[in-house]
C-alpha positions in Angstrom: -25.3 -42.5 72.9 -21.5 -42.1 73.4 -20.8 -44.6 70.8 -23.2 -42.8 68.4 -21.5 -39.4 69.1 -18.1 -41.0 68.6 -19.2 -42.6 65.3 -20.7 -39.3 64.1 -17.5 -37.5 64.9 -15.4 -40.1 63.0 -17.7 -39.8 60.0 -17.4 -36.0 60.0 -13.6 -36.3 60.4 -13.6 -38.7 57.4 -15.7 -36.5 55.2 -13.6 -33.5 56.1 -10.5 -35.4 55.1 -12.1 -36.4 51.8 -13.0 -32.8 51.0 -9.5 -31.7 51.8 -8.0 -34.4 49.5 -10.3 -33.4 46.7 -8.9 -29.9 46.7 -7.4 -29.1 43.3 -4.0 -27.4 43.9 -3.3 -27.2 40.2 -6.5 -25.3 39.7 -5.8 -23.0 42.5 -2.3 -22.4 41.2 -3.7 -21.5 37.7 -6.1 -19.0 39.2 -3.5 -17.5 41.4 -0.9 -17.3 38.6 1.1 -14.1 38.0 0.2 -14.3 34.3 -3.4 -13.1 35.1 -4.2 -9.6 34.6 -5.4 -7.4 37.6 -8.6 -6.6 35.9 -9.5 -10.2 35.5 -8.5 -11.1 39.0 -10.8 -8.3 40.4 -13.7 -10.2 38.9 -13.1 -13.5 40.7 -15.5 -12.3 43.4 -18.3 -12.4 40.9 -17.2 -15.3 38.7 -16.0 -17.7 41.4 -13.6 -19.6 39.0 -12.4 -22.2 41.5 -15.9 -23.1 42.7 -17.4 -23.0 39.2 -14.9 -25.2 37.6 -14.8 -27.6 40.5 -18.6 -27.9 40.3 -18.4 -28.9 36.7 -15.7 -31.5 37.6 -12.8 -30.4 35.6 -9.6 -32.4 35.8 -6.1 -31.4 34.5 -6.0 -34.4 32.3 -9.1 -33.6 30.4 -9.7 -32.5 26.8 -11.8 -29.4 27.2 -13.5 -27.1 24.7 -14.1 -23.5 25.8 -16.9 -22.2 23.5 -16.3 -18.5 22.2 -13.6 -17.5 24.7 -13.2 -14.1 23.0 -11.3 -11.9 25.5 -10.2 -15.1 27.3 -11.2 -14.5 30.9 -11.5 -18.1 31.6 -8.8 -19.1 29.0 -6.4 -17.4 31.3 -7.1 -20.1 33.9 -7.8 -23.0 31.7 -4.7 -22.8 29.5 -2.1 -23.2 32.1 -4.2 -25.7 34.1 -4.6 -28.0 31.0 -1.3 -27.3 29.4 0.8 -30.2 30.8 -1.5 -33.1 30.9 -4.7 -32.1 29.1 -5.8 -30.1 26.1 -7.6 -26.9 25.7 -9.6 -26.2 22.4 -10.8 -22.7 21.8 -14.0 -23.1 19.9 -14.6 -19.9 17.8 -13.5 -16.4 18.6 -10.6 -15.8 20.8 -8.2 -12.9 21.2 -5.0 -13.4 19.1 -3.3 -10.8 21.3 -4.0 -12.9 24.3 -2.6 -16.1 22.7 0.6 -14.4 21.6 1.1 -12.5 24.9 2.6 -15.5 26.9 3.7 -18.4 24.7 4.7 -20.3 27.9 1.0 -20.2 28.9 -1.0 -20.3 25.7 1.3 -22.1 23.2 -0.8 -25.4 23.3 -4.2 -23.8 23.0 -5.9 -25.3 19.9 -8.0 -22.8 17.8 -11.0 -24.4 16.1 -14.3 -23.5 14.4 -17.5 -22.7 16.2 -20.0 -20.3 14.6 -23.7 -21.0 15.3 -25.0 -18.3 12.9 -23.1 -19.9 10.0 -23.7 -23.5 11.3 -20.0 -24.1 11.5 -19.0 -26.7 14.1 -15.7 -28.3 13.3 -14.1 -27.7 16.7 -13.7 -31.4 17.6 -14.3 -35.0 16.2 -17.3 -36.8 17.5 -17.0 -38.5 20.9 -13.5 -36.9 21.6 -14.0 -34.3 24.3 -14.4 -34.7 28.0 -15.9 -31.3 28.8 -17.3 -28.4 26.9 -17.7 -25.0 28.8 -19.6 -22.0 27.7 -19.7 -18.8 29.9 -22.4 -16.2 29.2 -22.8 -17.1 25.6 -26.3 -18.8 25.1 -28.2 -15.5 25.3 -26.2 -14.3 22.2 -27.9 -16.9 20.1 -31.5 -16.7 21.2 -32.3 -14.4 18.3 -31.2 -17.1 15.8 -34.3 -19.1 16.7 -34.8 -22.4 18.6 -33.8 -24.6 15.7 -30.3 -22.9 15.5 -29.8 -23.0 19.2 -30.7 -26.7 19.2 -28.3 -27.3 16.5 -25.6 -25.7 18.6 -26.3 -28.0 21.5 -26.5 -31.0 19.2 -23.0 -30.2 17.9 -21.7 -29.9 21.4 -23.4 -33.1 22.4 -21.8 -34.9 19.4 -18.3 -33.8 20.3 -18.5 -35.2 23.8 -17.6 -38.7 24.9 -20.3 -40.7 26.6 -20.4 -39.3 30.2 -18.9 -36.1 29.1 -19.9 -32.8 30.8 -21.4 -29.5 29.4 -21.0 -26.6 31.8 -23.1 -23.5 31.2 -23.3 -20.2 33.0 -25.4 -17.3 31.7 -27.2 -14.2 32.9 -30.4 -15.4 34.4 -33.8 -13.9 33.7 -36.4 -14.4 36.4 -39.0 -17.0 35.2 -41.7 -14.4 36.2 -40.4 -11.9 33.6 -41.2 -12.4 29.9 -38.4 -13.5 27.6 -38.2 -11.6 24.4 -37.4 -13.5 21.3 -34.0 -11.9 20.9 -32.8 -11.7 24.5 -31.9 -8.1 24.0 -31.4 -7.5 27.7 -28.6 -10.2 27.8 -30.7 -12.2 30.2 -32.3 -15.6 29.4 -34.6 -18.0 31.3 -32.9 -20.9 33.0 -35.7 -23.0 31.8 -35.0 -22.1 28.2 -31.3 -23.2 28.5 -32.3 -26.5 30.0 -35.0 -27.1 27.4 -32.5 -26.5 24.6 -29.8 -28.7 26.0 -32.2 -31.5 26.8 -33.6 -31.3 23.2 -30.1 -32.3 22.1 -30.0 -35.3 24.4 -28.3 -33.9 27.4 -29.4 -34.7 31.0 -29.4 -32.1 33.7 -27.0 -33.4 36.3 -27.0 -30.5 38.7 -27.6 -26.8 39.4 -25.6 -24.5 41.4 -26.1 -21.0 43.0 -22.4 -20.3 43.0 -22.8 -17.4 40.7 -26.2 -16.2 41.9 -26.7 -12.5 42.8 -30.0 -11.8 44.5 -29.3 -8.1 44.3 -29.7 -8.2 40.5 -33.4 -8.0 39.5 -32.6 -8.1 35.7 -34.7 -4.9 35.1 -32.0 -2.3 34.1 -32.1 0.2 31.4 -29.4 -1.1 29.0 -29.9 -4.7 30.2 -27.1 -6.7 31.8 -24.6 -4.2 30.4 -25.8 -1.6 32.8 -24.0 -3.5 35.5 -20.2 -3.9 36.1 -17.9 -4.2 34.4 -19.5 -2.5 31.4 -21.6 0.1 33.1 -23.1 1.2 29.8 -25.2 3.9 31.3 -22.1 5.9 32.3 -22.6 8.1 35.3 -26.4 7.5 35.4 -27.1 5.4 38.5 -23.5 4.3 38.5 -23.3 3.8 42.3 -26.5 1.8 42.3 -25.2 -0.6 39.6 -21.8 -1.0 41.3 -23.5 -1.7 44.5 -25.4 -4.5 42.7 -22.3 -6.0 41.2 -22.2 -8.3 38.2 -25.3 -10.2 37.0 -27.2 -13.0 38.6 -26.1 -16.1 36.8 -27.3 -19.7 36.3 -24.8 -22.4 36.7 -25.8 -25.7 35.1 -24.1 -29.0 34.6 -25.3 -31.3 31.9 -24.1 -34.8 31.1 -24.1 -36.8 27.9 -25.6 -40.2 28.8 
C-alpha cells in the first residue's frame, strides 16, 4: 500500500511538472501586454483568451488565420504572439485604425480576402496554414443558407495543412430552442456548427466549456446584443443583463485529417 501511495504521489508530481512546463509564457506576455486597451482587457473574464487559445493548441511558430477580426479583440493578442516566429493572416474585415496604431505590434499582420457572401476565399494557398480561428462569426452567415456556410468551411479546410486545426467559438443556442433560418438572435445551435464543419471534412477533436455561461438562457429581447458589452436595450433591465454577463459560448476544436 505504501509503495502504491508513493507511486501515485510521484505520478502526480510528474504530471504537475509537465503542466507547468507546458505553460505558454509568450502567450501570457501577449495577453498582459501594455499595448492592449483597457476595454478589451476588461472582457478577458468572459473570453478567457489564454485558456481558449491553449485549448486550440496554438504555438508561436504557427501560421494562423483569424477569420474576420474586424475590431481586432483577438488580433491584439495574436499579432504580438506570432510576430517574431509565426505569421498572422487577417482574413477579411479588420480595423485599419488598429493596424496603424502600433506598427511595432501589427506591422507583420497580413491582410487577405475572406467574404462568404461573395464567395471570396483567397486568404491563403491550399495546405499552407496551421490554424484557423473564428470568434463569434458563424452565426452571421446562417442566413446565407447551408450551401454557402458549407462553402466557407470547405475553404477553411482547403487552406489548412493535414493535421491543421480550426478553432470556433460562438454564441450557443440551447438545442431545446428552435433555430431560426437567419439566426437573428445571434445564437446558433452547437450541433449546426459541428454539422457544417463535418460536411467539409473536419473531424471534431474536442469541446470545451471554457466560455460557457449558465446564466445566459438565450431568450433576451434584442438577442445576444442585449447582454454586455452592447446592452442594446439601454436602461431596460440593464442590471439584469449586466449580472448575466456576456453570452454562453461553445468552444469547438476541429482537425483536418
